[in-house]
C-alpha positions as CSV (number, residue, x, y, z in Angstrom):
1,M,40.8,-33.6,-27.0
2,N,37.2,-34.0,-25.6
3,L,35.2,-37.1,-26.3
4,G,31.4,-36.7,-26.4
5,M,28.8,-39.5,-25.9
6,G,28.7,-40.0,-29.5
7,E,32.3,-40.6,-30.1
8,I,32.4,-42.9,-27.0
9,L,29.5,-44.9,-28.6
10,V,31.3,-45.3,-31.9
11,L,34.5,-46.5,-30.2
12,L,32.6,-48.9,-28.3
13,T,30.6,-50.3,-31.3
14,L,33.8,-50.6,-33.2
15,A,35.6,-52.5,-30.3
16,L,32.5,-54.8,-30.1
17,L,32.8,-55.6,-33.8
18,L,36.5,-56.1,-33.8
19,F,36.8,-58.3,-30.7
20,G,33.5,-59.7,-30.2
21,A,31.3,-59.9,-26.9
22,K,33.2,-62.8,-25.3
23,R,36.7,-61.1,-25.6
24,L,36.1,-57.7,-24.4
25,P,35.8,-58.5,-20.7
26,E,39.2,-60.3,-20.9
27,I,40.6,-57.4,-22.7
28,G,39.2,-54.9,-19.9
29,R,40.7,-57.2,-17.2
30,S,44.1,-57.2,-19.0
31,A,44.2,-53.6,-19.5
32,G,43.2,-52.8,-15.8
33,S,45.9,-55.2,-14.5
34,A,48.5,-53.7,-16.7
35,I,47.5,-50.0,-15.5
36,R,47.7,-51.3,-11.9
37,E,51.1,-52.8,-12.3
38,F,52.3,-49.7,-14.1
39,K,51.1,-47.4,-11.2
40,K,52.9,-49.8,-8.7
41,G,56.2,-49.6,-10.6
42,F,55.9,-46.0,-11.0
43,E,55.1,-45.6,-7.3
44,A,57.9,-47.9,-6.2
45,G,60.6,-46.0,-8.4
46,E,59.8,-42.6,-7.0
47,P,61.5,-42.8,-3.7
48,E,64.6,-44.1,-5.3
49,E,64.6,-41.1,-7.6
50,K,64.1,-38.7,-4.6
51,E,67.0,-40.4,-2.6
52,K,69.2,-40.1,-5.6
53,E,68.3,-36.3,-5.9
54,N,68.8,-35.9,-2.1
55,R,72.3,-37.5,-2.3
56,E,73.3,-35.2,-5.6
57,N,72.0,-32.1,-3.7
58,K,74.3,-33.0,-0.7
59,R,77.3,-33.6,-2.9
60,E,76.9,-30.1,-4.4
61,E,76.8,-28.4,-1.1
């Protein structure tokens, strides 16, 4: 699913109409912080999963 320049402009125009110019920066900040928190949580969970897999592999041997 590729978005061209026209589709992006339509989406931005709809967002501007729905939320207003004052709310868009707030929504962008909220989305950015949510993505950052998700990445932190995902990265924090990876070592635990690897340790769990290592323990399971050692039990099988």
